C-alpha positions as CSV (number, residue, x, y, z in Angstrom):
1,X,-19.9,4.8,-10.0
2,X,-22.5,3.6,-7.5
3,X,-22.9,0.0,-6.4
4,X,-26.2,-0.3,-8.2
5,X,-24.8,1.2,-11.4
6,X,-21.9,-1.1,-11.3
7,X,-24.2,-4.1,-10.8
8,X,-26.5,-3.1,-13.7
9,X,-23.4,-2.6,-16.0
10,X,-22.2,-6.1,-15.1
11,X,-25.6,-7.5,-16.0
12,X,-26.3,-5.4,-19.1
13,X,-26.2,-8.4,-21.5
14,X,-28.8,-10.2,-19.4
15,X,-30.8,-7.0,-19.6
16,X,-30.4,-7.1,-23.4
17,X,-31.9,-10.6,-23.4
18,X,-34.9,-9.5,-21.4
19,X,-35.4,-6.5,-23.7
20,X,-35.2,-8.6,-26.8
21,X,-37.7,-11.1,-25.5
22,X,-40.0,-8.2,-24.8
23,X,-39.8,-7.1,-28.4
24,X,-40.3,-10.7,-29.5
25,X,-43.6,-10.8,-27.7
26,X,-45.2,-8.0,-29.6
27,X,-43.8,-9.2,-33.0
28,X,-44.8,-12.8,-32.5
29,X,-48.3,-11.8,-31.4
30,X,-49.4,-10.5,-34.7
31,X,-48.2,-13.5,-36.7
32,X,-49.5,-16.1,-34.2
33,X,-53.0,-14.5,-34.2
34,X,-53.0,-14.6,-38.1
35,X,-52.2,-18.3,-38.1
36,X,-54.8,-19.0,-35.3
37,X,-57.5,-17.0,-37.0
38,X,-59.4,-20.0,-38.7
39,X,-59.8,-21.7,-35.4
40,X,-60.9,-18.4,-33.7
41,X,-63.5,-17.8,-36.5
42,X,-64.9,-21.3,-36.0
43,X,-65.0,-21.1,-32.2
44,X,-66.4,-17.6,-31.8
45,X,-68.5,-17.5,-35.0
46,X,-66.9,-14.2,-36.1
47,X,-68.4,-12.2,-39.0
48,X,-66.1,-11.0,-41.8
49,X,-66.0,-7.5,-40.3
50,X,-65.0,-8.9,-36.9
51,X,-62.2,-11.0,-38.4
52,X,-60.8,-7.9,-40.1
53,X,-60.9,-5.9,-36.9
54,X,-59.4,-8.6,-34.7
55,X,-56.3,-8.5,-36.9
56,X,-56.2,-4.7,-37.6
57,X,-57.3,-3.0,-34.4
58,X,-54.0,-4.0,-32.7
59,X,-51.9,-2.4,-35.5
60,X,-54.1,0.7,-35.5
61,X,-53.9,1.4,-31.8
62,X,-50.2,0.5,-31.7
63,X,-49.3,3.0,-34.4
64,X,-51.5,5.8,-33.1
65,X,-50.0,5.8,-29.6
66,X,-46.2,5.3,-30.3
67,X,-45.4,9.0,-30.3
68,X,-47.2,9.6,-27.0
69,X,-45.5,6.8,-25.1
70,X,-42.0,7.7,-26.4
71,X,-42.1,11.1,-24.9
72,X,-43.8,9.9,-21.7
73,X,-41.0,7.4,-21.1
74,X,-38.4,10.2,-21.2
75,X,-40.2,11.8,-18.3
76,X,-41.5,9.0,-16.0
77,X,-38.7,6.5,-16.8
78,X,-38.2,4.1,-19.7
79,X,-38.0,0.9,-17.7
80,X,-41.1,1.9,-15.7
81,X,-43.2,2.5,-18.8
82,X,-41.9,-0.8,-20.3
83,X,-43.0,-2.6,-17.2
84,X,-46.4,-0.9,-17.3
85,X,-46.7,-1.9,-21.0
86,X,-45.8,-5.5,-20.3
87,X,-48.4,-5.7,-17.5
88,X,-51.1,-4.2,-19.9
89,X,-50.0,-6.6,-22.7
90,X,-50.1,-9.6,-20.4
91,X,-53.5,-8.6,-18.9
92,X,-54.9,-8.0,-22.4
93,X,-53.6,-11.4,-23.6
94,X,-55.4,-13.1,-20.7
95,X,-58.6,-11.3,-21.7
96,X,-58.1,-12.5,-25.3
97,X,-57.7,-16.1,-24.2
98,X,-61.0,-15.9,-22.2
99,X,-62.9,-14.2,-25.0
100,X,-66.4,-15.6,-25.7
101,X,-67.4,-13.2,-28.5
102,X,-66.0,-11.2,-31.3
103,X,-66.6,-7.9,-29.6
104,X,-64.8,-9.1,-26.5
105,X,-61.8,-10.2,-28.5
106,X,-61.6,-7.0,-30.5
107,X,-61.6,-4.9,-27.3
108,X,-58.9,-7.1,-25.8
109,X,-56.8,-6.8,-28.9
110,X,-57.1,-3.0,-28.8
111,X,-55.8,-3.1,-25.2
112,X,-53.0,-5.3,-26.4
113,X,-52.1,-2.6,-28.9
114,X,-51.9,-0.1,-26.0
115,X,-49.4,-2.3,-24.2
116,X,-47.4,-3.0,-27.4
117,X,-47.1,0.7,-28.2
118,X,-45.5,1.2,-24.7
119,X,-43.1,-1.7,-25.2
120,X,-41.5,-1.0,-28.6
121,X,-40.1,2.5,-28.3
122,X,-39.0,2.0,-24.6
123,X,-36.9,-1.0,-25.5
124,X,-35.0,1.1,-28.1
125,X,-34.6,4.0,-25.7
126,X,-33.2,1.7,-23.0
127,X,-30.7,0.2,-25.4
128,X,-29.7,3.7,-26.4
129,X,-29.2,4.7,-22.8
130,X,-27.5,1.5,-21.6
131,X,-24.9,0.7,-24.3
132,X,-22.1,2.7,-25.8
133,X,-19.6,2.5,-28.7
134,X,-19.4,-0.8,-30.4
135,X,-21.5,-2.5,-27.7
136,X,-24.4,-0.4,-28.9
137,X,-24.1,-1.8,-32.4
138,X,-24.1,-5.3,-31.1
139,X,-27.2,-4.6,-28.9
140,X,-29.1,-3.0,-31.8
141,X,-28.1,-6.0,-34.0
142,X,-29.7,-8.4,-31.5
143,X,-32.8,-6.2,-31.2
144,X,-33.2,-5.9,-35.0
145,X,-32.6,-9.6,-35.7
146,X,-35.2,-10.4,-33.0
147,X,-37.8,-8.4,-34.9
148,X,-36.9,-10.0,-38.3
149,X,-36.7,-13.6,-37.0
150,X,-39.7,-13.5,-34.8
151,X,-41.9,-12.5,-37.7
152,X,-40.9,-15.9,-39.1
153,X,-41.0,-17.9,-35.9
154,X,-44.5,-16.6,-35.0
155,X,-46.3,-18.7,-37.7
156,X,-44.5,-21.9,-36.6
157,X,-45.3,-21.3,-33.0
158,X,-48.9,-20.4,-33.8
159,X,-49.4,-23.4,-36.0
160,X,-48.1,-25.7,-33.4
161,X,-50.1,-24.2,-30.5
162,X,-53.4,-24.2,-32.4
163,X,-53.0,-27.7,-33.9
164,X,-51.6,-29.3,-30.7
165,X,-53.7,-27.4,-28.1
166,X,-56.2,-24.6,-29.0
167,X,-56.4,-21.1,-30.3
168,X,-56.5,-19.8,-26.7
169,X,-52.8,-20.7,-26.4
170,X,-52.0,-18.1,-29.1
171,X,-52.6,-15.6,-26.2
172,X,-51.7,-17.7,-23.1
173,X,-48.1,-18.0,-24.5
174,X,-47.6,-14.3,-23.8
175,X,-48.1,-14.8,-20.0
176,X,-45.1,-16.8,-19.0
177,X,-42.7,-15.0,-21.3
178,X,-44.1,-11.7,-20.3
179,X,-43.5,-12.5,-16.6
180,X,-40.0,-13.7,-17.4
181,X,-39.3,-10.3,-19.1
182,X,-40.6,-8.4,-16.1
183,X,-38.3,-10.3,-13.8
184,X,-35.3,-9.8,-16.1
185,X,-36.0,-6.0,-16.4
186,X,-36.2,-5.6,-12.6
187,X,-33.0,-7.6,-12.1
188,X,-30.7,-6.5,-14.9
189,X,-31.9,-3.2,-16.5
190,X,-31.2,0.2,-14.8
191,X,-33.9,2.8,-14.9
192,X,-33.2,5.9,-17.1
193,X,-35.1,9.1,-17.8
194,X,-34.6,12.6,-19.1
195,X,-32.9,14.6,-16.3
196,X,-34.8,17.7,-15.1
197,X,-37.7,17.1,-17.4
198,X,-40.6,19.5,-16.8
199,X,-44.2,18.3,-16.4
200,X,-45.8,17.3,-19.7
201,X,-48.5,19.7,-20.8
202,X,-48.7,19.2,-24.5
203,X,-52.1,17.5,-24.5
204,X,-53.1,19.1,-27.8
205,X,-50.0,17.7,-29.5
206,X,-50.7,14.3,-28.0
207,X,-54.3,14.3,-29.2
208,X,-53.2,15.5,-32.7
209,X,-50.6,12.7,-32.9
210,X,-53.1,10.0,-32.0
211,X,-55.7,11.4,-34.4
212,X,-53.4,12.0,-37.3
213,X,-51.5,8.7,-37.2
214,X,-54.6,6.7,-36.3
215,X,-56.5,8.1,-39.3
216,X,-53.5,7.6,-41.6
217,X,-52.9,4.0,-40.6
218,X,-56.7,3.3,-40.8
219,X,-56.9,4.7,-44.3
220,X,-53.9,2.7,-45.4
221,X,-55.1,-0.6,-44.0
222,X,-58.7,-0.2,-45.0
223,X,-58.2,1.3,-48.5
224,X,-58.6,-2.0,-50.3
225,X,-61.8,-2.8,-48.3
226,X,-63.5,0.6,-48.8
227,X,-62.0,1.5,-52.2
228,X,-59.1,3.8,-52.8
229,X,-61.3,6.3,-54.8
230,X,-64.7,4.8,-55.7
231,X,-66.7,3.1,-53.0
232,X,-66.1,-0.7,-53.1
233,X,-69.1,-3.0,-53.4
234,X,-70.6,-3.6,-50.0
235,X,-68.5,-1.0,-48.2
236,X,-70.1,-0.1,-44.9
237,X,-69.2,3.6,-45.1
238,X,-69.1,5.7,-48.3
239,X,-69.8,9.1,-49.7
240,X,-72.3,8.2,-52.3
241,X,-70.3,6.5,-55.1
242,X,-67.0,7.8,-53.6
243,X,-65.0,6.1,-50.9
244,X,-64.3,7.7,-47.5
245,X,-60.6,6.9,-47.9
246,X,-59.4,10.0,-49.8
247,X,-61.1,12.4,-47.3
248,X,-59.4,10.4,-44.5
249,X,-56.0,10.9,-46.1
250,X,-56.7,14.6,-46.3
251,X,-57.7,14.7,-42.6
252,X,-54.5,12.9,-41.6
253,X,-52.2,15.1,-43.7
254,X,-53.8,18.3,-42.3
255,X,-53.7,17.1,-38.7
256,X,-50.1,16.0,-38.9
257,X,-49.1,19.2,-40.6
258,X,-50.8,21.3,-37.9
259,X,-49.0,19.0,-35.3
260,X,-45.6,20.0,-36.7
261,X,-46.5,23.7,-36.7
262,X,-47.9,23.4,-33.1
263,X,-44.8,21.5,-31.9
264,X,-42.4,24.0,-33.5
265,X,-44.2,26.9,-31.8
266,X,-44.0,25.2,-28.4
267,X,-40.3,24.5,-28.8
268,X,-39.7,28.2,-29.7
269,X,-41.7,29.2,-26.6
270,X,-39.7,26.8,-24.4
271,X,-42.7,24.7,-23.4
272,X,-42.9,20.9,-23.0
273,X,-43.6,19.1,-26.3
274,X,-44.6,15.8,-27.5
275,X,-41.8,15.8,-30.1
276,X,-38.9,18.2,-30.2
277,X,-39.0,19.0,-33.9
278,X,-35.4,20.3,-33.7
279,X,-34.4,16.6,-33.8
280,X,-35.1,16.7,-37.5
281,X,-32.2,19.2,-37.9
282,X,-30.0,16.2,-37.2
283,X,-29.2,14.8,-40.6
284,X,-28.8,11.2,-39.6
285,X,-32.1,11.3,-37.7
286,X,-34.2,13.0,-40.4
287,X,-32.7,11.1,-43.4
288,X,-32.7,7.8,-41.4
289,X,-36.4,8.0,-40.7
290,X,-37.1,8.4,-44.4
291,X,-35.0,5.3,-45.1
292,X,-36.8,3.4,-42.3
293,X,-40.2,4.2,-43.8
294,X,-39.3,3.1,-47.4
295,X,-37.4,0.0,-46.2
296,X,-40.3,-1.1,-44.0
297,X,-42.7,-0.7,-46.9
298,X,-40.6,-3.1,-49.0
299,X,-39.9,-5.6,-46.3
300,X,-43.5,-6.8,-46.3
301,X,-42.9,-8.4,-49.7
302,X,-42.5,-11.9,-48.4
303,X,-44.3,-12.0,-45.1
304,X,-47.6,-10.8,-46.6
305,X,-47.8,-13.1,-49.6
306,X,-45.7,-16.3,-49.1
307,X,-47.9,-17.8,-46.3
308,X,-50.9,-17.7,-48.6
309,X,-48.8,-19.3,-51.4
310,X,-47.6,-22.1,-49.1
311,X,-51.1,-22.9,-47.8
312,X,-53.2,-22.4,-50.9
313,X,-50.8,-23.3,-53.8
314,X,-48.6,-25.8,-52.1
315,X,-51.4,-27.2,-49.9
316,X,-49.6,-26.9,-46.6
317,X,-51.2,-26.7,-43.2
318,X,-50.5,-23.7,-41.0
319,X,-47.7,-25.5,-39.1
320,X,-45.8,-26.6,-42.2
321,X,-46.3,-23.2,-43.8
322,X,-44.7,-21.6,-40.7
323,X,-41.8,-24.1,-40.9
324,X,-41.3,-23.1,-44.5
325,X,-40.7,-19.5,-43.3
326,X,-38.0,-20.6,-40.8
327,X,-35.0,-19.9,-43.2
328,X,-35.9,-16.2,-42.7
329,X,-35.4,-16.5,-39.0
330,X,-32.2,-18.5,-39.4
331,X,-30.8,-15.8,-41.8
332,X,-31.7,-13.1,-39.4
333,X,-29.9,-14.8,-36.5
334,X,-26.8,-15.5,-38.7
335,X,-26.7,-11.8,-39.5
336,X,-26.9,-10.9,-35.8
337,X,-23.9,-13.1,-35.1
338,X,-21.9,-11.6,-38.0
339,X,-22.6,-7.9,-37.3
340,X,-19.8,-7.5,-34.7
341,X,-17.1,-8.8,-37.0
342,X,-18.5,-6.9,-40.0
343,X,-18.5,-3.7,-38.0
344,X,-14.7,-4.0,-37.6
345,X,-14.3,-3.5,-41.4
346,X,-17.5,-1.6,-42.5
347,X,-19.2,1.5,-41.3
348,X,-22.8,1.1,-40.1
349,X,-24.2,2.8,-43.2
350,X,-22.3,0.3,-45.4
351,X,-23.8,-2.6,-43.4
352,X,-27.3,-1.1,-43.9
353,X,-26.7,-0.9,-47.7
354,X,-25.4,-4.5,-47.7
355,X,-28.6,-5.6,-45.9
356,X,-30.9,-3.8,-48.2
357,X,-28.9,-5.2,-51.2
358,X,-29.4,-8.7,-49.9
359,X,-33.1,-8.1,-49.5
360,X,-33.4,-6.8,-53.1
361,X,-31.5,-9.7,-54.5
362,X,-33.6,-12.2,-52.5
363,X,-36.9,-10.7,-53.6
364,X,-35.9,-10.4,-57.2
365,X,-34.7,-14.0,-57.4
366,X,-38.0,-15.2,-55.9
367,X,-40.1,-13.1,-58.2
368,X,-38.2,-14.5,-61.2
369,X,-38.2,-18.2,-60.2
370,X,-41.4,-18.9,-58.3
371,X,-43.9,-21.2,-60.1
372,X,-46.9,-23.1,-58.9
373,X,-44.9,-26.3,-58.8
374,X,-41.7,-24.8,-57.4
375,X,-39.8,-26.8,-54.8
376,X,-39.1,-25.4,-51.3
377,X,-35.5,-24.6,-52.4
378,X,-36.9,-21.8,-54.6
379,X,-38.3,-20.1,-51.5
380,X,-35.9,-21.3,-48.8
381,X,-32.7,-19.9,-50.3
382,X,-34.2,-16.4,-50.9
383,X,-35.8,-16.5,-47.5
384,X,-32.4,-17.2,-45.9
385,X,-30.7,-14.4,-47.8
386,X,-33.6,-12.1,-47.2
387,X,-33.4,-12.8,-43.4
388,X,-29.7,-12.0,-43.4
389,X,-30.5,-8.7,-45.2
390,X,-33.2,-7.8,-42.6
391,X,-30.7,-8.7,-39.8
392,X,-28.0,-6.4,-41.2
393,X,-30.2,-3.5,-42.2
394,X,-32.8,-3.2,-39.4
395,X,-30.4,-2.9,-36.4
396,X,-27.7,-0.8,-38.1
397,X,-30.3,1.6,-39.5
398,X,-31.7,2.0,-36.0
399,X,-28.3,2.8,-34.7
400,X,-27.7,5.4,-37.5
401,X,-31.1,7.1,-36.8
402,X,-30.3,7.4,-33.0
403,X,-26.5,8.0,-33.5
404,X,-26.5,11.8,-33.0
405,X,-29.6,12.0,-30.8
406,X,-29.0,13.2,-27.2
407,X,-29.5,10.4,-24.8
408,X,-32.0,12.4,-22.8
409,X,-34.3,12.5,-25.8
410,X,-34.0,8.8,-26.6
411,X,-37.7,8.0,-25.9
412,X,-39.2,10.5,-28.3
413,X,-36.5,9.8,-30.9
414,X,-37.1,6.0,-30.6
415,X,-40.9,6.4,-30.9
416,X,-40.5,8.6,-33.9
417,X,-38.4,6.0,-35.8
418,X,-40.8,3.3,-34.6
419,X,-43.7,5.4,-36.0
420,X,-41.9,5.8,-39.3
421,X,-41.5,2.0,-39.5
422,X,-45.2,1.4,-38.6
423,X,-46.4,3.9,-41.3
424,X,-44.0,2.2,-43.7
425,X,-45.4,-1.2,-42.8
426,X,-49.0,0.1,-43.2
427,X,-48.0,1.4,-46.6
428,X,-46.5,-2.0,-47.4
429,X,-49.8,-3.7,-46.4
430,X,-51.7,-1.3,-48.6
431,X,-49.5,-1.2,-51.7
432,X,-48.3,-4.8,-51.7
433,X,-51.6,-6.2,-50.6
434,X,-53.3,-4.3,-53.5
435,X,-50.7,-5.6,-55.9
436,X,-51.1,-9.2,-54.7
437,X,-54.9,-9.3,-54.7
438,X,-55.5,-7.2,-57.8
439,X,-53.2,-9.5,-59.7
440,X,-54.9,-12.5,-58.3
441,X,-58.4,-11.3,-59.4
442,X,-57.3,-10.0,-62.8
443,X,-55.2,-13.1,-63.7
444,X,-57.9,-15.5,-62.4
445,X,-60.5,-13.8,-64.5
446,X,-58.3,-13.8,-67.6
447,X,-57.4,-17.5,-67.2
448,X,-61.0,-18.6,-66.4
449,X,-62.4,-16.7,-69.3
450,X,-60.0,-18.5,-71.6
451,X,-61.0,-21.8,-70.0
452,X,-64.7,-21.4,-69.6
453,X,-65.7,-18.4,-71.7
454,X,-67.2,-15.2,-70.3
455,X,-70.3,-15.3,-68.2
456,X,-71.7,-15.2,-64.7
457,X,-70.1,-18.5,-63.7
458,X,-66.7,-16.9,-64.2
459,X,-67.6,-13.8,-62.4
460,X,-68.8,-15.8,-59.4
461,X,-65.7,-18.0,-59.3
462,X,-63.4,-15.0,-59.5
463,X,-65.2,-13.3,-56.6
464,X,-65.1,-16.5,-54.5
465,X,-61.4,-17.2,-55.2
466,X,-60.3,-13.6,-54.7
467,X,-62.5,-13.1,-51.7
468,X,-61.0,-16.2,-50.0
469,X,-57.4,-15.0,-50.8
470,X,-57.0,-18.2,-52.7
471,X,-58.4,-20.4,-49.9
472,X,-61.0,-21.9,-52.3
473,X,-58.2,-23.5,-54.4
474,X,-57.9,-26.5,-52.1
475,X,-61.6,-27.5,-52.3
476,X,-61.7,-26.9,-56.0
477,X,-58.7,-29.1,-56.6
478,X,-60.4,-32.1,-54.9
479,X,-63.1,-32.4,-57.5
480,X,-62.1,-33.6,-61.0
481,X,-64.6,-31.3,-62.6
482,X,-63.0,-28.2,-61.1
483,X,-59.4,-29.2,-61.0
484,X,-58.5,-27.1,-64.0
485,X,-60.1,-24.1,-62.3
486,X,-58.0,-24.7,-59.2
487,X,-54.8,-24.9,-61.5
488,X,-55.7,-21.6,-63.1
489,X,-56.2,-20.0,-59.6
490,X,-52.8,-21.4,-58.5
491,X,-51.1,-19.8,-61.4
492,X,-52.9,-16.5,-60.7
493,X,-51.9,-16.5,-57.0
494,X,-48.3,-17.4,-57.9
495,X,-48.2,-14.5,-60.3
496,X,-49.6,-12.2,-57.6
497,X,-46.8,-13.2,-55.3
498,X,-44.3,-12.4,-58.0
499,X,-45.8,-9.0,-58.8
500,X,-45.9,-8.1,-55.1
501,X,-42.3,-9.1,-54.8
502,X,-41.3,-6.9,-57.7
503,X,-43.2,-4.0,-56.1
504,X,-41.3,-4.6,-52.9
505,X,-38.0,-4.6,-54.9
506,X,-38.8,-1.2,-56.2
507,X,-39.6,0.1,-52.7
508,X,-36.3,-1.3,-51.4
509,X,-34.3,0.2,-54.3
510,X,-35.8,3.6,-53.3
511,X,-34.8,2.8,-49.7
512,X,-31.3,2.0,-50.8
513,X,-31.0,5.3,-52.7
514,X,-32.1,7.2,-49.5
515,X,-29.1,5.7,-47.7
516,X,-26.9,7.8,-49.9
517,X,-27.9,10.7,-47.7
518,X,-26.7,8.9,-44.6
519,X,-23.1,8.9,-45.5
520,X,-22.2,11.5,-42.9
521,X,-24.0,9.8,-40.0
522,X,-21.9,9.2,-36.9
523,X,-21.6,5.8,-35.4
524,X,-21.7,7.0,-31.8
525,X,-23.3,9.8,-29.9
526,X,-21.3,12.7,-28.5
527,X,-21.9,11.2,-25.1
528,X,-20.5,7.9,-26.1
529,X,-17.4,9.6,-27.5
530,X,-16.7,11.1,-24.2
531,X,-17.6,7.9,-22.2
532,X,-16.3,5.1,-24.4
533,X,-14.1,3.9,-21.7
534,X,-16.8,4.1,-19.1
535,X,-20.0,2.7,-20.7
536,X,-22.1,3.0,-17.5
537,X,-21.5,6.7,-16.9
538,X,-24.8,8.3,-17.8
539,X,-26.3,11.5,-16.6
540,X,-29.7,9.9,-16.2
541,X,-29.6,6.7,-14.1
542,X,-32.2,6.4,-11.3
């Protein structure tokens, strides 16, 4: 053991803290920006299309590039690529803070997506290369709980920053934390890479990955705007009366299918590849990715819909709506602390099932109990339980997916599971968002027709309420003449939250069933079995 290796081993828990804060940055960024969006719209005079792209271009670029950076990190060094990603992310955040137009902000957000796509898979790969045995389970638990809890902390932080300072601080906040992560990585995390890796030449595979996943995520995100089959009214791009979304799905499937064939041929020929498709012969890896996709779809049940309910039905401001989500973060942190003791008595796959079961129970209880006049107890308890479920399931599922993957392929394996989660999240946005807003529109129309009778007035109100995602409820409730209309819209939005939660329950049940194929997954890698007594011995330190 070299002096440097011994030092990094001694500091590995500080390194875990730095890596976790790095993950927190990219998770918080999305939620902070969502909360700050009203202020940004007013300041920069954004059009509806620009608002949509400010929020979605980050996710699109992020998902499209994950596979490329995972493989790159195995070759040039995981810590090095993580540092590069942080520098890009910090620089892009500064550009966002200085934005003076919608086009500027959208371009800077796209650059943020580039940096974020470098950060996520490399953090996982570094954890996989640094920790062994039971320590790995603890490290993944911290990593997973960070993701779950920061999704809830982000709205609180965003609401406080925008209300106490300005929307610019939604981006400035990334700078000091990003610099702290860089210092922590340099001080406490050892470099690792794939030993003897040949020069990367699979540029066709890289281009196909970016195109295939980019088009797929775009179609999932934009389906509701453009129309899933028939062109939506006012859609900027269509094929006559048909939407462009179905052809885009076809393009994505064909490109990704050709990518698999291409990668398989290169593996057989012994050439460098973007993704070693032989990894899917590992049962825990292939089945685990299916579980990750379905679980990520279901886990958007609360994060997508509850903030709208808090603000538009319960009439909370952004800060208090964020505070109402805090039980989710608390539950996730509690789960992180309990994983170690649970792992003494339960196998990782059992902890995953426990976590998913808690999520299912929490969502089902919320769907059953929520009403327009519900107290915060009706949401706080399910959120707490749901957060515990996320904390248990996310990290242990990651551990199972990477359990049998050779350490020298950690980067591409980590990026693959991250891509599965991103595709699942995009599916969640598409399916649960459609369930929420379709129910909002249909239920509002039905209630207003009963209240006012059919006519153009009802059609106009339905379009306005649905188009504002319920944001018109507050102004309507302030006028005695329209208070009944506001009450009808509150009931419709509440029903939409309930329906979206039930759809998420179905997705999570499917995810739970897919864990039945994970029963044979190992809890440690072959390397960790051999090196359990010497966690720092690794064939790849630099």
